[in-house]
PLY file of the C-alpha trace (Angstrom):
ply
format ascii 1.0
element vertex 356
property float x
property float y
property float z
element edge 355
property int vertex1
property int vertex2
end_header
0.03 0.05 -0.05
2.85 2.28 0.76
4.42 1.41 -2.31
1.23 2.34 -4.38
1.08 5.58 -2.60
4.73 6.39 -3.55
3.95 5.74 -7.10
0.97 7.87 -7.36
2.82 10.68 -5.55
5.74 10.54 -7.97
3.35 10.67 -11.19
1.61 13.47 -9.45
4.86 15.35 -9.57
6.28 14.42 -12.61
4.77 17.35 -14.60
6.71 19.74 -12.20
9.89 18.16 -13.21
9.17 18.86 -16.96
7.86 22.34 -16.14
11.15 23.18 -14.46
13.23 21.92 -17.40
11.08 23.96 -19.69
11.27 27.35 -17.46
14.99 26.82 -17.27
15.43 26.54 -21.06
13.42 29.66 -21.49
15.14 31.68 -18.95
18.67 30.45 -19.54
18.87 29.31 -15.85
16.81 28.41 -12.79
16.65 29.97 -9.34
15.72 28.31 -6.23
12.83 30.52 -5.95
11.61 29.31 -9.48
12.11 25.75 -8.13
10.07 26.27 -5.00
7.29 27.77 -7.12
7.10 24.71 -9.36
7.52 21.93 -6.74
4.56 21.22 -4.57
4.68 22.31 -0.81
4.74 18.60 0.38
7.51 17.57 -2.13
9.70 14.82 -0.56
13.53 14.80 -0.56
13.40 12.00 -3.24
11.22 14.13 -5.58
13.33 17.29 -5.32
16.34 15.08 -6.02
14.49 13.68 -8.97
13.85 17.12 -10.43
17.72 18.23 -9.75
18.88 15.13 -11.50
16.59 15.94 -14.47
18.04 19.38 -14.64
21.43 18.10 -14.48
20.85 15.81 -17.22
20.19 18.86 -19.65
23.09 20.79 -18.11
20.89 23.15 -16.14
22.16 24.53 -12.71
20.12 25.98 -10.12
21.54 29.13 -8.82
20.63 31.98 -6.64
18.74 35.07 -7.89
21.78 37.45 -8.37
23.48 35.12 -10.40
20.78 34.52 -12.86
20.28 38.31 -13.30
23.97 38.77 -14.02
23.98 35.87 -16.54
20.72 37.30 -17.99
22.26 40.78 -18.37
25.39 39.46 -20.11
23.27 37.32 -22.44
21.18 40.30 -23.23
24.16 42.48 -23.84
25.87 39.92 -26.11
22.50 39.87 -27.95
22.16 43.66 -28.37
25.97 43.67 -29.62
25.10 41.00 -32.16
22.19 42.93 -33.30
24.22 46.14 -33.62
26.94 44.41 -35.61
24.29 43.02 -37.86
23.00 46.22 -38.51
26.06 48.04 -39.19
26.92 45.16 -41.79
23.56 45.88 -43.31
24.25 49.48 -43.62
27.56 48.97 -45.06
26.34 46.64 -47.84
23.55 49.16 -48.50
26.01 51.90 -48.97
28.10 49.79 -51.19
25.05 48.76 -53.31
24.34 52.50 -53.61
27.79 53.38 -54.78
27.70 50.53 -57.48
24.12 50.67 -58.71
22.86 54.29 -57.96
25.32 56.58 -59.99
22.71 59.45 -59.55
22.87 59.33 -55.68
26.72 58.78 -55.84
26.92 61.94 -58.02
24.74 64.08 -55.97
26.73 62.96 -52.80
30.04 63.74 -54.32
28.55 67.04 -55.63
27.84 68.11 -52.06
31.73 67.92 -51.38
32.44 70.17 -54.38
33.10 73.85 -53.12
31.00 76.35 -55.08
32.34 78.72 -57.59
31.57 82.26 -58.11
30.82 83.37 -61.66
34.29 85.07 -62.10
35.92 81.93 -61.03
34.11 79.82 -63.48
34.92 82.35 -66.30
38.53 82.19 -65.39
38.55 78.47 -65.42
36.76 78.57 -68.83
39.40 80.82 -70.24
42.14 78.49 -69.20
40.35 75.52 -70.70
40.05 77.69 -74.12
43.66 78.57 -73.84
44.71 74.75 -73.40
42.52 73.89 -76.56
44.03 76.65 -78.64
47.53 75.51 -77.74
46.52 71.89 -79.13
44.96 73.52 -82.17
47.96 75.51 -82.91
50.17 72.40 -82.85
48.02 70.52 -85.13
47.41 73.52 -87.65
51.22 73.75 -87.97
51.43 70.09 -88.82
51.96 68.86 -92.49
49.66 66.03 -91.78
46.88 68.38 -91.04
47.25 69.97 -94.48
46.51 66.48 -96.14
43.35 66.01 -93.92
42.19 69.68 -94.70
42.82 69.23 -98.47
40.60 65.97 -98.29
37.81 67.79 -96.29
37.96 70.63 -99.05
37.67 68.05 -101.91
34.48 66.60 -100.24
32.90 70.20 -99.80
33.68 70.89 -103.30
32.11 67.68 -104.50
29.11 68.13 -102.44
29.52 65.26 -100.19
30.14 67.47 -97.12
28.99 70.63 -95.88
30.82 73.40 -94.24
28.40 73.54 -91.34
29.48 69.83 -90.55
33.14 70.64 -89.92
33.29 74.43 -89.13
32.18 76.58 -86.45
31.02 79.33 -88.93
27.34 79.66 -88.53
26.23 82.41 -90.86
24.93 80.87 -94.13
26.36 83.87 -96.19
29.70 83.36 -94.66
29.56 79.70 -95.29
28.63 80.43 -99.11
31.50 82.87 -99.39
34.00 80.29 -97.98
32.86 77.61 -100.48
33.47 80.09 -103.35
37.02 81.01 -102.06
37.86 77.21 -101.35
39.23 76.52 -104.79
41.71 79.29 -104.68
42.67 78.79 -101.20
43.56 74.99 -102.06
45.64 76.16 -105.05
47.52 78.47 -102.54
48.17 75.52 -100.34
49.38 73.28 -103.26
51.59 76.16 -104.56
53.35 76.47 -100.98
53.72 72.77 -100.78
56.06 73.02 -104.06
57.79 75.88 -102.59
58.52 73.63 -99.37
59.47 70.70 -101.70
62.11 72.77 -103.56
63.61 74.03 -100.42
63.77 70.53 -98.91
65.39 69.56 -102.21
67.98 72.25 -101.61
68.58 71.21 -98.02
69.53 67.88 -99.17
72.47 69.16 -101.05
75.98 68.27 -99.85
78.64 70.90 -98.93
75.89 73.32 -97.38
76.91 75.43 -94.61
75.02 75.60 -91.34
73.93 79.01 -91.98
72.58 77.97 -95.53
70.60 75.20 -93.90
69.27 77.52 -91.29
68.07 79.93 -93.93
66.45 77.14 -95.91
64.45 76.02 -92.74
63.33 79.57 -92.14
61.85 79.77 -95.69
60.16 76.52 -94.88
58.88 77.73 -91.81
57.33 80.73 -93.57
55.55 78.76 -96.17
54.12 76.34 -93.48
52.81 79.30 -91.48
50.98 80.71 -94.60
49.38 77.20 -94.90
48.55 77.23 -91.40
46.81 80.76 -91.79
44.55 79.23 -94.72
43.63 76.31 -92.44
42.63 78.66 -89.87
39.89 79.91 -92.06
38.06 76.59 -92.02
37.56 77.32 -88.22
37.42 73.56 -87.71
35.12 72.36 -84.80
36.86 70.93 -81.81
35.63 67.35 -82.89
37.39 67.60 -86.21
40.59 68.71 -84.45
40.31 65.66 -82.22
39.82 63.50 -85.21
43.04 64.61 -86.79
44.85 64.21 -83.45
43.67 60.56 -83.24
44.79 59.86 -87.06
48.13 61.32 -86.19
48.62 59.28 -82.82
47.52 56.12 -85.04
50.65 56.88 -87.32
52.84 55.68 -84.60
51.04 52.34 -84.11
51.21 51.85 -87.89
54.99 52.25 -87.74
55.62 50.21 -84.83
53.63 47.36 -86.62
55.79 47.64 -89.82
59.03 47.69 -87.56
57.95 44.65 -85.44
57.63 42.77 -88.82
61.01 43.74 -89.70
62.32 42.38 -86.31
60.39 39.18 -86.70
61.86 38.42 -90.29
65.46 39.21 -88.88
64.87 36.68 -86.02
63.45 34.04 -88.23
66.16 34.05 -90.97
68.93 34.84 -88.52
70.43 37.78 -90.67
70.00 41.67 -90.49
67.98 43.34 -92.99
70.83 44.78 -95.05
72.24 41.06 -95.26
68.83 39.61 -96.33
68.47 42.17 -99.06
72.04 41.50 -100.36
71.31 37.63 -100.44
68.06 38.15 -101.97
69.71 40.08 -104.92
72.39 37.61 -105.25
69.87 34.74 -105.45
67.85 36.66 -108.09
70.82 37.01 -110.32
72.21 33.48 -109.97
70.47 30.28 -109.77
73.49 28.72 -107.74
73.71 31.72 -105.37
71.63 29.99 -102.92
73.65 26.81 -102.46
76.74 28.80 -102.41
75.36 31.06 -99.55
74.06 27.90 -97.74
70.39 29.07 -97.73
67.09 28.02 -99.11
66.33 30.23 -101.99
62.62 30.54 -101.61
62.99 31.46 -97.96
65.46 34.25 -98.69
63.30 35.64 -101.46
60.18 35.60 -99.12
62.15 37.26 -96.34
63.32 39.97 -98.76
59.86 40.49 -99.88
58.33 40.86 -96.44
60.93 43.26 -95.40
60.35 45.33 -98.54
56.82 45.41 -98.02
57.18 46.55 -94.25
59.69 49.37 -95.49
57.22 50.55 -98.08
54.56 50.86 -95.16
57.02 53.14 -93.27
57.80 55.11 -96.26
54.29 55.70 -97.28
53.34 56.78 -93.62
56.27 59.34 -93.58
55.02 60.49 -97.00
51.36 61.08 -96.07
52.51 62.70 -92.80
55.32 64.75 -94.61
57.43 63.89 -91.65
60.04 61.22 -90.66
59.57 58.55 -88.16
61.28 60.46 -85.26
59.42 63.64 -86.18
56.11 61.79 -85.97
57.21 60.32 -82.52
57.92 63.94 -81.21
54.88 65.43 -82.69
52.73 62.67 -81.08
54.36 63.44 -77.67
53.56 67.02 -77.91
49.98 66.27 -79.02
49.60 63.87 -75.76
50.90 66.63 -73.55
48.58 69.24 -74.83
45.75 66.90 -74.59
46.48 66.03 -70.90
46.67 69.70 -70.31
43.28 70.09 -71.71
41.93 67.22 -69.71
43.38 68.57 -66.50
41.97 71.83 -67.00
38.63 70.41 -67.55
38.73 68.50 -64.20
39.33 71.81 -62.30
36.01 73.05 -63.35
33.13 71.87 -61.03
29.75 71.67 -62.35
28.37 74.06 -59.63
28.53 77.77 -59.12
27.04 80.32 -56.98
24.56 82.33 -59.12
0 1
1 2
2 3
3 4
4 5
5 6
6 7
7 8
8 9
9 10
10 11
11 12
12 13
13 14
14 15
15 16
16 17
17 18
18 19
19 20
20 21
21 22
22 23
23 24
24 25
25 26
26 27
27 28
28 29
29 30
30 31
31 32
32 33
33 34
34 35
35 36
36 37
37 38
38 39
39 40
40 41
41 42
42 43
43 44
44 45
45 46
46 47
47 48
48 49
49 50
50 51
51 52
52 53
53 54
54 55
55 56
56 57
57 58
58 59
59 60
60 61
61 62
62 63
63 64
64 65
65 66
66 67
67 68
68 69
69 70
70 71
71 72
72 73
73 74
74 75
75 76
76 77
77 78
78 79
79 80
80 81
81 82
82 83
83 84
84 85
85 86
86 87
87 88
88 89
89 90
90 91
91 92
92 93
93 94
94 95
95 96
96 97
97 98
98 99
99 100
100 101
101 102
102 103
103 104
104 105
105 106
106 107
107 108
108 109
109 110
110 111
111 112
112 113
113 114
114 115
115 116
116 117
117 118
118 119
119 120
120 121
121 122
122 123
123 124
124 125
125 126
126 127
127 128
128 129
129 130
130 131
131 132
132 133
133 134
134 135
135 136
136 137
137 138
138 139
139 140
140 141
141 142
142 143
143 144
144 145
145 146
146 147
147 148
148 149
149 150
150 151
151 152
152 153
153 154
154 155
155 156
156 157
157 158
158 159
159 160
160 161
161 162
162 163
163 164
164 165
165 166
166 167
167 168
168 169
169 170
170 171
171 172
172 173
173 174
174 175
175 176
176 177
177 178
178 179
179 180
180 181
181 182
182 183
183 184
184 185
185 186
186 187
187 188
188 189
189 190
190 191
191 192
192 193
193 194
194 195
195 196
196 197
197 198
198 199
199 200
200 201
201 202
202 203
203 204
204 205
205 206
206 207
207 208
208 209
209 210
210 211
211 212
212 213
213 214
214 215
215 216
216 217
217 218
218 219
219 220
220 221
221 222
222 223
223 224
224 225
225 226
226 227
227 228
228 229
229 230
230 231
231 232
232 233
233 234
234 235
235 236
236 237
237 238
238 239
239 240
240 241
241 242
242 243
243 244
244 245
245 246
246 247
247 248
248 249
249 250
250 251
251 252
252 253
253 254
254 255
255 256
256 257
257 258
258 259
259 260
260 261
261 262
262 263
263 264
264 265
265 266
266 267
267 268
268 269
269 270
270 271
271 272
272 273
273 274
274 275
275 276
276 277
277 278
278 279
279 280
280 281
281 282
282 283
283 284
284 285
285 286
286 287
287 288
288 289
289 290
290 291
291 292
292 293
293 294
294 295
295 296
296 297
297 298
298 299
299 300
300 301
301 302
302 303
303 304
304 305
305 306
306 307
307 308
308 309
309 310
310 311
311 312
312 313
313 314
314 315
315 316
316 317
317 318
318 319
319 320
320 321
321 322
322 323
323 324
324 325
325 326
326 327
327 328
328 329
329 330
330 331
331 332
332 333
333 334
334 335
335 336
336 337
337 338
338 339
339 340
340 341
341 342
342 343
343 344
344 345
345 346
346 347
347 348
348 349
349 350
350 351
351 352
352 353
353 354
354 355
């Protein structure tokens, strides 16, 4: 009978054990006061031990009130810290997303950092931009290659395939009409001065000339080039046309480099320098037995000689079109790049906001 009573009593308090475990998991711990509230008033020592064992099985320790409060506060602080860090990460990710995917917002944010300009300051910077662009234009207008490009533009205008309005800043229709009427005469003047330059250059190639004579010839050439540049100025070319000419001139260097690379490649493949290859090619053409005597394959030498000749012709043609030698073309391109960098830098100094 006593055994039956004990079993009934244990079952009666079994839910208290489960309740204690559940409450401890929710609160992160369990105090003795919590345990007293859960257990019945007449709980025996064995029943209390049973609950304590159950709590121990799930690594829950019964502590005093102060310790639970401290532990709870610590865990609460850790939770708040985790939430704060997560929020910081979300904000950082959002900021990166705005920078990458919202150029308008990025532009407005950057604009807020740009100092405002007065109207006078803006005018001063605009004048510097104009001066830098004029320097670039001046370099190009005095370049022989530009004369060739202008002559091509003039031919297209006279043939009716291009209008003055498309290439020139001249806006008045009457001025455009007058310019077109004068164009044939202007082109004749450019061609005439080209002939004068050619005659002077031919004189400069004579042997036995003194340094003073060469200097005088160069002065006359400069005068003719300056007159041609004055005629080119009458076109009042738009800035985009000036930029096109600059791009074409810079492209000459790439074309020359490609041809020179071909020459180097042939020399490496055959194992002889260019002059030697040309000499062997000439011998092979004159004599059927020359290839055997020289210890080379006839077709290989002839092909190498042909490739070298074609590459050199490309360089000669480029120099002829530019009316400059390769070294002068390289120097001109360096000058153009320098002027373009000046123009770009000057543009960057002009903010897009000003005080009205």
